[in-house]
N, C-alpha and C positions, 0 to 999 in steps of 0.2 A: 503494499499499499504506499510505502514511502518512496518507492522507486520514481514515480512521476515527479515529485517534488525535488528529489535528488537530481534528476536529469536536468530540471529547469535551473536549479542552483548552480550546478556545475557548468552548464552551457552559457549562462548569462553573467556569472561572476568569477568563477575560478579559471575557466578556460580563457577568456580575454585576458586576464592578468598574466597567466603563463605564456600565452602567445605574445604578448607585448614584451615581456622580459626576454624571450627568445629572439624577437625581431630587433631588439636594441642592440644586439651584437653584430648586426649586418648593416652595410651601407644602404642608402636609399636607392631603390631601382629607378632608373631614368630611361624612358623610351625602351629601346630593345636591349639596353644593357641590364643584366640581372643584378640582384643584390649580391655583395661580396662580403665574406667574413672579415670584420675589422676588430673583432675582440672588444677590448675595453677602451679602444680609441674614442668612441663616441662619448663615454663617461669622462675621459681625461679632458676632451675639449669642453664638455659641459662644466667641469670643475675649474677650468681656466677662465671661463666666461664671466665677467663681472655682472652682466645683465642677469645671469642664472642667480647668483648670490643676492642681488637686489630683490629679485622675485621671491626668494626663499624668505628673505627678511620681511618683505611686505605681507607674505602669507602668514608668517608667525605673528606679526602684529595684528592682522586681521583676525586670526584665530584667537589669540589672546584677549581681544576685545569683545568679540561676538559670542564666544562660547559662554564666558561667565554671565553675560547679559541675558543670553537666552535661557540659562538655567534659572 
């Protein structure tokens, strides 16, 4: 009886998370060029980008303000 709920849960929450994590280790396919394994290069580029850290800071400020207010 729980199988339909489990299938829906996995297919709409868990599988997209796993697929995104796997895709993050590949380059973006463009046109006829397929995706290529780049390993952690995408994460290194993200960690070196100051815009990423600004976005993290903004999200932490937003969460720090809205979560207590909503509770």
